[in-house]
KETI-535272 format. One record per residue: residue number from 1; residue in one letter; x, y, z of N, C-alpha, C in turn. Coordinates in steps of 0.2 Angstrom, whole numbers. Example, Ala and Ser with C-alpha at 12.3 -4.5 7.8 and 13.67 -1.06 7.14 Angstrom:
# residues 2
> i/aa/neast/nnorth/nup/caeast/canorth/caup/ceast/cnorth/cup
> 1/A/66/-28/39/62/-22/39/66/-16/39
> 2/S/64/-11/35/68/-5/36/64/0/39
This chain:
# residues 181
> i/aa/neast/nnorth/nup/caeast/canorth/caup/ceast/cnorth/cup
> 1/N/-260/152/966/-261/149/973/-254/146/974
> 2/G/-250/148/979/-244/146/981/-244/138/983
> 3/A/-249/136/984/-250/129/986/-250/124/981
> 4/I/-250/126/974/-251/122/969/-247/125/963
> 5/Y/-241/123/962/-237/125/956/-231/120/956
> 6/A/-228/119/951/-222/115/950/-218/117/945
> 7/A/-211/116/946/-206/118/941/-200/113/941
> 8/R/-197/112/936/-191/108/935/-186/111/940
> 9/R/-183/106/944/-178/108/949/-173/112/946
> 10/A/-170/111/940/-165/114/937/-166/122/935
> 11/L/-173/123/935/-175/130/933/-176/134/939
> 12/V/-176/131/945/-178/135/951/-171/138/954
> 13/L/-171/145/953/-165/148/956/-166/150/963
> 14/P/-161/151/967/-162/153/974/-164/160/974
> 15/L/-169/162/979/-171/168/980/-167/172/985
> 16/P/-167/178/985/-163/182/990/-166/180/997
> 17/E/-161/179/1002/-163/177/1009/-168/181/1012
> 18/D/-169/187/1011/-173/192/1014/-180/192/1010
> 19/T/-181/188/1005/-187/189/1001/-193/186/1006
> 20/T/-198/190/1006/-204/189/1010/-209/185/1006
> 21/S/-209/179/1006/-214/175/1004/-217/176/997
> 22/M/-213/177/992/-216/178/985/-213/172/980
> 23/D/-211/167/983/-209/161/979/-214/159/974
> 24/D/-220/159/975/-225/157/970/-226/161/964
> 25/F/-223/167/965/-223/172/959/-216/172/956
> 26/L/-211/173/960/-204/174/958/-202/167/954
> 27/I/-203/161/956/-200/156/953/-203/155/946
> 28/P/-210/155/945/-212/155/938/-210/161/934
> 29/V/-210/167/936/-208/172/932/-201/172/930
> 30/R/-197/170/934/-190/169/933/-189/163/928
> 31/V/-193/158/928/-193/153/923/-194/156/916
> 32/A/-200/160/916/-202/163/910/-196/168/907
> 33/R/-193/171/912/-187/176/910/-182/172/906
> 34/A/-181/166/908/-175/162/906/-177/159/899
> 35/G/-183/161/896/-186/159/890/-189/152/890
> 36/R/-191/149/896/-194/143/896/-202/144/897
> 37/R/-205/139/895/-213/140/895/-215/139/902
> 38/V/-220/143/903/-224/143/909/-231/142/907
> 39/V/-234/136/909/-241/135/907/-246/135/913
> 40/F/-252/136/911/-257/137/916/-262/131/915
> 41/A/-263/127/920/-267/121/920/-274/123/922
> 42/G/-279/125/918/-285/128/919/-290/123/923
> 43/D/-288/116/923/-292/112/926/-290/109/933
> 44/A/-284/112/935/-281/111/941/-285/114/947
> 45/V/-286/111/952/-290/114/958/-286/114/964
> 46/A/-286/120/967/-283/120/974/-288/123/979
> 47/R/-289/120/984/-293/123/989/-289/125/995
> 48/E/-291/131/998/-288/134/1004/-293/136/1009
> 49/D/-292/134/1015/-296/137/1020/-295/144/1021
> 50/T/-299/148/1024/-298/155/1025/-295/156/1032
> 51/A/-292/161/1033/-289/162/1040/-294/162/1045
> 52/R/-291/160/1051/-296/160/1057/-300/166/1058
> 53/D/-297/172/1058/-301/178/1059/-298/183/1055
> 54/V/-301/189/1055/-299/195/1051/-292/197/1053
> 55/A/-290/197/1059/-284/199/1061/-278/195/1058
> 56/A/-279/188/1058/-275/184/1055/-274/185/1047
> 57/E/-280/187/1044/-279/188/1037/-276/195/1036
> 58/V/-277/200/1040/-273/206/1040/-266/205/1040
> 59/S/-264/201/1044/-256/199/1045/-254/196/1039
> 60/R/-258/191/1036/-256/188/1030/-256/193/1024
> 61/R/-261/197/1023/-260/202/1018/-255/207/1019
> 62/L/-253/209/1025/-247/213/1026/-241/210/1023
> 63/R/-240/204/1025/-234/200/1023/-234/199/1015
> 64/I/-240/198/1012/-240/197/1005/-238/204/1002
> 65/G/-241/210/1005/-239/216/1002/-232/218/1003
> 66/I/-229/216/1008/-221/217/1009/-218/214/1003
> 67/G/-219/207/1002/-216/204/997/-218/207/990
> 68/A/-224/209/989/-225/213/983/-221/219/982
> 69/G/-220/223/987/-216/229/987/-209/227/985
> 70/Q/-207/222/988/-200/220/986/-199/218/979
> 71/V/-204/214/976/-204/213/969/-204/219/965
> 72/L/-209/224/967/-209/230/963/-203/234/963
> 73/R/-199/233/968/-193/237/969/-187/233/966
> 74/R/-186/227/967/-180/223/965/-181/220/958
> 75/E/-186/218/956/-186/214/949/-188/219/944
> 76/R/-183/224/943/-184/229/938/-184/226/931
> 77/W/-181/221/930/-181/218/923/-188/216/920
> 78/L/-193/216/925/-200/215/923/-203/221/919
> 79/Y/-200/227/920/-202/233/917/-200/234/910
> 80/A/-195/229/908/-192/230/901/-196/227/895
> 81/A/-201/231/893/-206/228/888/-202/226/882
> 82/S/-197/230/880/-193/228/874/-190/221/874
> 83/A/-188/219/880/-185/212/880/-190/206/881
> 84/H/-196/207/884/-201/202/884/-208/206/885
> 85/P/-211/208/880/-217/212/880/-223/209/883
> 86/L/-224/203/881/-230/199/884/-229/198/892
> 87/L/-224/196/894/-222/195/901/-223/202/905
> 88/T/-220/207/902/-221/214/905/-228/216/905
> 89/L/-232/215/900/-239/217/900/-243/213/905
> 90/A/-242/207/906/-245/202/911/-243/205/918
> 91/Y/-237/206/919/-235/208/925/-238/215/927
> 92/L/-238/220/923/-240/227/924/-248/227/925
> 93/S/-251/223/921/-259/223/921/-262/218/927
> 94/R/-258/213/928/-261/208/933/-258/208/940
> 95/K/-252/210/940/-249/210/947/-248/217/950
> 96/A/-244/221/946/-242/228/948/-248/232/949
> 97/A/-252/232/945/-258/237/946/-262/235/952
> 98/R/-263/228/953/-267/226/959/-263/228/965
> 99/W/-257/227/965/-253/229/971/-253/236/973
> 100/L/-252/240/967/-252/247/968/-258/251/969
> 101/A/-264/248/967/-270/252/968/-272/254/975
> 102/P/-271/250/980/-273/252/987/-268/257/989
> 103/V/-261/257/987/-256/261/989/-258/268/986
> 104/L/-260/268/980/-262/275/977/-268/278/980
> 105/A/-272/274/982/-278/276/985/-277/279/992
> 106/L/-272/276/996/-270/279/1002/-266/286/1001
> 107/G/-262/285/996/-258/291/994/-262/297/992
> 108/A/-268/296/988/-272/301/986/-276/304/993
> 109/A/-277/300/997/-280/302/1004/-275/307/1007
> 110/V/-269/305/1008/-264/309/1011/-263/315/1007
> 111/S/-263/315/1000/-262/321/996/-268/326/997
> 112/A/-274/323/998/-280/327/999/-279/332/1006
> 113/L/-275/329/1010/-274/333/1016/-271/340/1015
> 114/F/-267/341/1009/-264/347/1008/-268/352/1004
> 115/S/-274/350/1002/-279/354/999/-284/356/1003
> 116/P/-285/363/1005/-291/365/1009/-298/362/1007
> 117/A/-299/362/1001/-305/359/998/-306/352/999
> 118/L/-301/348/999/-301/341/999/-299/338/1006
> 119/R/-297/342/1010/-294/340/1017/-299/336/1021
> 120/P/-306/338/1021/-311/333/1025/-311/326/1022
> 121/F/-311/326/1015/-312/319/1012/-305/315/1013
> 122/G/-300/318/1013/-293/314/1014/-293/312/1021
> 123/A/-295/317/1026/-295/315/1033/-300/309/1035
> 124/T/-306/310/1032/-311/305/1033/-308/298/1030
> 125/A/-305/298/1024/-303/291/1021/-298/288/1026
> 126/L/-293/292/1028/-287/290/1032/-290/287/1039
> 127/C/-295/291/1042/-298/289/1048/-301/282/1047
> 128/L/-305/282/1042/-308/276/1040/-304/270/1040
> 129/A/-298/271/1036/-293/266/1035/-290/263/1041
> 130/F/-288/268/1046/-286/266/1052/-291/263/1057
> 131/L/-297/265/1056/-302/262/1060/-303/255/1058
> 132/L/-303/254/1052/-304/247/1049/-299/242/1052
> 133/L/-292/245/1052/-287/241/1055/-288/240/1063
> 134/G/-290/245/1066/-291/244/1073/-297/239/1075
> 135/I/-302/240/1071/-308/235/1072/-305/228/1071
> 136/A/-301/227/1066/-298/220/1065/-295/217/1071
> 137/L/-292/221/1075/-289/218/1081/-294/215/1086
> 138/L/-301/217/1085/-306/215/1089/-309/208/1086
> 139/K/-306/206/1081/-308/200/1077/-316/199/1076
> 140/P/-319/204/1073/-326/204/1072/-328/198/1067
> 141/R/-334/196/1068/-337/191/1063/-343/195/1060
> 142/L/-342/198/1055/-347/202/1052/-350/198/1046
> 143/G/-356/198/1045/-359/194/1039/-363/199/1034
> 144/G/-365/196/1029/-369/200/1024/-365/205/1020
> 145/A/-368/210/1017/-365/215/1013/-360/219/1017
> 146/A/-362/221/1023/-358/225/1027/-351/221/1029
> 147/G/-352/215/1030/-346/211/1032/-341/210/1026
> 148/R/-344/209/1020/-340/209/1014/-336/215/1013
> 149/L/-340/221/1013/-337/228/1012/-331/229/1017
> 150/Y/-333/227/1024/-327/228/1029/-321/224/1027
> 151/Y/-322/218/1025/-317/213/1024/-313/216/1018
> 152/F/-316/218/1013/-313/221/1007/-309/227/1009
> 153/G/-312/231/1013/-308/237/1015/-302/236/1019
> 154/V/-303/232/1024/-297/231/1029/-291/227/1025
> 155/L/-293/223/1021/-288/219/1018/-284/223/1013
> 156/N/-287/228/1010/-284/232/1005/-280/237/1009
> 157/V/-282/240/1015/-278/244/1019/-271/240/1021
> 158/A/-272/234/1023/-266/230/1025/-262/229/1019
> 159/L/-264/227/1013/-260/226/1008/-256/233/1006
> 160/A/-260/238/1006/-256/245/1004/-251/246/1009
> 161/L/-252/245/1016/-246/246/1020/-241/242/1019
> 162/G/-242/235/1018/-237/230/1016/-233/232/1010
> 163/V/-236/234/1005/-233/236/998/-228/242/1000
> 164/A/-231/247/1003/-227/253/1005/-221/251/1009
> 165/A/-222/247/1014/-216/244/1018/-211/241/1013
> 166/G/-213/236/1009/-209/233/1005/-205/237/1000
> 167/L/-209/242/997/-205/247/993/-200/251/996
> 168/A/-201/252/1003/-197/256/1007/-191/252/1009
> 169/G/-191/246/1008/-185/241/1009/-186/237/1015
> 170/Y/-192/237/1018/-193/233/1024/-194/225/1022
> 171/A/-191/221/1026/-191/214/1024/-193/210/1031
> 172/R/-198/206/1031/-199/202/1037/-194/196/1036
> 173/P/-189/195/1041/-184/190/1041/-187/183/1041
> 174/V/-193/182/1045/-196/175/1045/-204/177/1045
> 175/W/-207/172/1043/-215/172/1044/-217/166/1045
> 176/A/-223/166/1049/-227/160/1051/-233/159/1046
> 177/R/-234/153/1045/-240/151/1041/-246/154/1044
> 178/T/-251/157/1041/-257/159/1044/-261/154/1046
> 179/A/-264/154/1052/-268/149/1055/-274/149/1051
> 180/R/-277/143/1049/-283/142/1045/-288/139/1049
> 181/S/-294/140/1047/-300/137/1051/-302/131/1049
């Protein structure tokens, strides 16, 4: 959680000016790269209100995805398993895989469009993804299992689009804190 971490001032290196909101990841991982210990305090507690509505959360996930795409593209040293095997394993299994999974799912849907046998499935998946984003603009308040499934789907589509944009070089020059309820 970006709201609860600490680092010695001398270990905090400046981030590129166009970095989109990934300081809570980049600062600790760069501290680890410098050979310093990064510890997890399992008994620390952070509470965070949810976004006011699904549209605000979509915007937040898009921003997070852009930052994740920037990290995947820029921080190539994280792939050097020979230099820091445990850090690379943690990064690839805990961060990169989670950021890339929705991108790969959308990529599979797009790829399916090029196969006559799979085209209906790919088109359906892509239509559903964009329908989810369109519905988010209406700011629905869905409850129960259907609401959780919708929320999961729309946020993963937003994350995927953000990661793809970050990988392509897009950077949001400024961002506003997500309004919380």
